[in-house]
C-alpha positions in Angstrom: 0.0 27.6 35.3 -2.3 30.0 33.4 0.2 29.6 30.5 0.3 25.6 30.5 -3.6 25.5 30.2 -3.6 26.5 26.7 -1.1 24.0 25.8 -2.8 21.1 27.9 -6.1 22.0 25.5 -4.2 21.7 22.6 -2.9 18.8 23.2 -6.3 17.2 24.2 -8.1 18.5 21.0 -5.4 17.6 18.5 -6.0 14.1 17.3 -3.1 11.5 18.1 -0.3 11.5 15.8 0.6 8.5 13.9 4.6 8.9 13.7 4.7 6.6 16.7 3.0 3.7 14.3 5.6 3.6 12.1 6.6 0.3 13.3 2.9 -1.1 12.4 3.2 0.8 9.0 6.4 -1.2 8.3 5.1 -4.6 9.4 1.8 -3.9 7.5 4.3 -3.6 4.3 6.6 -6.7 5.2 3.2 -8.3 5.9 2.1 -7.7 2.2 5.1 -8.8 0.6 5.7 -11.5 2.8 2.2 -13.3 1.3 4.4 -13.3 -1.9 7.8 -15.0 -0.8 5.7 -17.8 0.9 2.4 -18.1 -0.7 0.1 -20.5 0.6 -1.4 -23.4 -1.0 -4.0 -21.1 -2.8 -1.2 -19.9 -4.7 -0.1 -16.3 -3.2 -1.7 -13.3 -2.4 -5.3 -12.1 -3.6 -4.7 -8.7 -3.3 -7.7 -7.8 -5.9 -10.3 -10.3 -4.6 -11.2 -11.2 -1.1 -7.8 -9.4 0.6 -8.2 -6.0 -1.0 -10.4 -4.8 1.9 -7.6 -5.1 4.0 -4.7 -4.1 1.6 -6.0 -1.0 0.1 -7.6 2.2 1.4 -11.5 2.6 1.0 -11.0 5.3 -2.1 -8.4 3.0 -3.8 -10.3 -0.1 -3.3 -13.4 1.9 -4.6 -11.3 3.6 -7.7 -10.4 -0.3 -8.2 -13.7 -1.8 -8.2 -15.3 0.9 -10.7 -12.3 0.5 -13.3 -13.3 -3.4 -12.9 -17.0 -2.7 -13.2 -16.5 -0.4 -16.2 -14.6 -2.6 -17.9 -16.7 -4.6 -20.7 -16.8 -8.5 -20.4 -13.7 -10.2 -22.0 -12.0 -6.8 -22.2 -8.7 -5.9 -19.8 -9.7 -3.5 -17.0 -7.1 -0.7 -17.0 -5.5 -1.8 -14.0 -4.1 -5.5 -15.7 -1.8 -6.8 -12.9 -0.7 -7.0 -9.4 -0.4 -3.3 -8.4 1.6 -4.3 -5.1 4.4 -6.1 -7.2 4.0 -4.3 -10.4 4.0 -7.5 -12.1 1.8 -10.1 -13.8 3.3 -13.0 -12.2 5.0 -13.0 -8.5 6.7 -16.1 -8.4 10.0 -16.0 -6.9 9.6 -12.2 -5.8 11.7 -11.3 -2.8 11.7 -8.0 -0.8 15.7 -7.0 -0.7 15.0 -3.8 1.0 12.3 -1.8 2.7 11.9 1.8 3.8 9.2 3.5 5.9 8.8 7.2 6.5 6.1 9.2 8.1 4.8 11.9 5.9 2.4 13.3 8.2 0.0 12.4 11.3 -1.9 9.7 8.9 0.2 9.2 6.0 3.3 7.3 5.7 5.3 6.5 2.8 7.0 3.0 1.9 9.8 2.2 -0.7 10.3 -1.7 -1.4 13.0 -2.9 -3.7 11.9 -6.2 -5.0 14.0 -8.8 -6.8 12.2 -11.1 -9.3 14.3 -14.5 -10.6 16.0 -14.0 -13.8 15.8 -10.3 -13.5 19.3 -8.3 -13.6 17.8 -4.7 -12.4 15.6 -4.7 -9.0 12.1 -3.2 -9.1 10.9 -0.4 -7.1 7.9 0.1 -5.8 6.7 3.1 -4.0 3.4 2.8 -1.5 1.7 5.6 0.2 0.3 4.6 2.9 -2.9 5.8 5.2 -3.6 4.8 8.8 -7.5 3.9 9.3 -9.5 2.9 12.1 -8.9 -1.0 10.7 -4.9 -0.2 10.4 -2.6 0.7 7.5 -3.6 0.6 3.9 -2.0 1.2 0.4 -3.5 4.6 -0.7 -1.7 5.1 -3.8 1.3 2.8 -5.5 3.9 4.4 -7.8 6.4 2.5 -10.2 8.8 3.8 -12.8 6.0 3.2 -15.5 3.0 4.2 -13.6 3.8 7.5 -11.1 0.4 7.0 -9.5 -2.4 4.2 -9.9 -5.0 6.7 -8.8 -4.2 8.9 -11.9 -4.0 5.7 -14.1 -7.7 4.7 -12.8 -9.2 8.1 -13.3 
């Protein structure tokens, strides 16, 4: 019994792991891309508008908003497209493949392979995910041209 008490105490004091939440992380990313594949009458996802708080982690959203605020009227901000699809026009976007893996107790990584009509080569988007009290959120985005959205916005 004496040997079990330290182990039980450690288990009780350790925050619950999020590895079991991989199905939720995968569902979050699938939902993101479903909005592109099946856009509403409003014209598809509004990832940089009203939907942003449900998509990005608070710190990444703060960096995006700071970039927008620093951009003079009439100029194009550093982030001049949709980071979730790495595109200007998501028409016809199709999620071909998705892998989601745990990184640690509050982070996961997702790799989405996207196909656009008329494109021979698929686009690959890597999403760093963060488990927040409100659910999974995108904490960084990496593409072939932009290895880190966070670094780009600094």
